[in-house]
C-alpha positions as CSV (number, residue, x, y, z in Angstrom):
1,X,92.7,117.3,73.0
2,X,95.6,119.5,75.1
3,X,93.6,123.3,75.8
4,X,95.0,125.9,77.1
5,X,93.7,126.7,80.7
6,X,90.6,129.3,80.5
7,X,91.7,132.9,82.0
8,X,89.3,134.0,84.6
9,X,88.7,137.9,84.1
10,X,90.7,139.2,86.6
11,X,93.5,137.3,85.0
12,X,93.7,134.8,86.9
13,X,94.2,130.9,86.1
14,X,90.8,129.3,86.2
15,X,88.8,128.4,88.9
16,X,89.0,124.5,89.0
17,X,92.6,124.7,88.5
18,X,93.6,126.9,91.9
19,X,91.1,124.4,92.8
20,X,93.0,121.3,92.1
21,X,95.8,123.0,93.2
22,X,94.5,123.7,96.7
23,X,93.2,120.6,96.5
24,X,97.0,119.4,96.0
25,X,98.1,121.2,98.8
26,X,95.4,119.9,101.7
27,X,96.5,116.3,99.6
28,X,99.9,116.6,100.7
29,X,99.3,117.8,104.2
30,X,96.8,114.5,105.0
31,X,99.3,112.8,103.9
32,X,101.7,114.4,106.7
33,X,99.1,115.4,109.5
34,X,95.9,113.2,108.8
35,X,96.6,110.8,111.1
36,X,96.4,113.6,113.3
37,X,92.6,113.8,112.6
38,X,89.7,111.6,114.7
39,X,88.6,108.9,112.2
40,X,85.4,110.6,111.2
41,X,87.5,113.7,109.7
42,X,90.2,111.6,108.6
43,X,87.5,109.6,106.7
44,X,85.9,112.5,104.7
45,X,89.2,114.0,104.0
46,X,90.5,109.9,102.2
47,X,86.8,110.1,100.2
48,X,87.5,113.8,98.9
49,X,91.1,114.1,98.5
50,X,92.0,110.5,97.6
51,X,88.9,108.7,96.7
52,X,88.0,112.2,93.9
53,X,84.1,111.8,95.2
54,X,82.1,114.6,95.6
55,X,81.1,116.5,98.1
56,X,77.2,114.3,97.1
57,X,78.5,111.1,96.9
58,X,80.4,111.2,100.2
59,X,77.4,112.4,102.2
60,X,75.4,109.8,100.0
61,X,77.7,107.3,101.6
62,X,77.9,108.5,104.8
63,X,74.0,109.1,105.2
64,X,74.9,112.6,106.4
65,X,74.1,115.9,104.0
66,X,76.1,117.7,101.8
67,X,77.0,121.0,104.3
68,X,77.9,118.5,107.0
69,X,80.7,116.5,104.9
70,X,81.3,120.5,103.4
71,X,81.7,121.5,107.4
72,X,83.9,118.8,108.1
73,X,86.4,119.5,105.3
74,X,86.2,122.7,106.3
75,X,87.3,122.1,109.6
76,X,90.2,119.4,108.8
77,X,91.7,122.2,106.0
78,X,91.5,124.4,109.6
79,X,93.2,121.7,111.6
80,X,95.9,120.4,108.9
81,X,97.0,124.4,108.4
82,X,96.9,124.5,111.8
83,X,99.2,121.7,112.0
84,X,101.9,122.8,109.2
85,X,101.9,125.9,111.4
86,X,103.3,124.9,114.5
87,X,105.0,122.1,113.5
88,X,106.5,123.3,109.4
89,X,107.0,119.6,108.4
90,X,106.2,120.0,104.4
91,X,107.9,123.2,104.5
92,X,111.0,121.7,105.9
93,X,110.3,119.2,103.7
94,X,109.7,121.4,100.8
95,X,113.1,123.4,101.7
96,X,114.9,120.3,101.9
97,X,114.3,119.6,97.8
98,X,114.8,122.9,96.4
99,X,118.0,122.1,98.4
100,X,119.1,119.3,96.8
101,X,118.1,120.7,93.5
102,X,120.1,123.9,93.6
103,X,123.2,121.6,95.5
104,X,122.7,119.2,91.8
105,X,122.9,122.3,89.9
106,X,126.1,123.6,91.6
107,X,127.1,120.2,91.0
108,X,127.2,120.1,87.5
109,X,128.7,123.7,87.3
110,X,131.5,123.1,89.5
111,X,132.6,119.5,89.7
112,X,135.7,119.8,91.6
113,X,133.3,120.5,94.7
114,X,132.1,116.9,94.4
115,X,133.3,115.4,97.7
116,X,132.1,118.6,99.5
117,X,129.1,118.5,97.4
118,X,128.9,114.7,98.5
119,X,129.6,115.3,102.1
120,X,126.2,118.5,102.3
121,X,123.6,116.1,100.1
122,X,124.0,113.6,103.3
123,X,123.7,115.7,105.2
124,X,120.5,116.9,104.0
125,X,118.7,113.3,102.6
126,X,119.9,112.5,106.9
127,X,122.9,109.7,105.9
128,X,125.1,112.1,108.7
129,X,122.3,111.6,111.4
130,X,122.5,108.2,111.1
131,X,126.1,107.3,111.1
132,X,126.1,109.2,114.5
133,X,123.2,107.3,115.7
134,X,125.7,104.0,114.6
135,X,128.7,105.7,116.2
136,X,127.7,106.0,119.7
């Protein structure tokens, strides 16, 4: 059965949905920056975000306290946020995706600009940079 999302008394969405959205953000950050974490932090994040294990399940598997797992995840989130603030890889990728969507919508409305749009799209996709490397 497909039920609508519950509303909190403040009018916000269900806390479980908000948590899920936050998890998706950190999953994306982990995909991009996970290799920069220590092996232990990377493994805890992988178990939590990719294997969808609870804090208790991870603690039991790793032989540590639930609080230790929670602290490790909190520190990992802090590090991932810091990497994104400095490097902006995820934000830049999102901006490029949005630009491509808008360019595609513009192309549908204005087919007379097809060649220019195709050229811009190739720059956004990095094809132009690849062609310049080939020329050198």
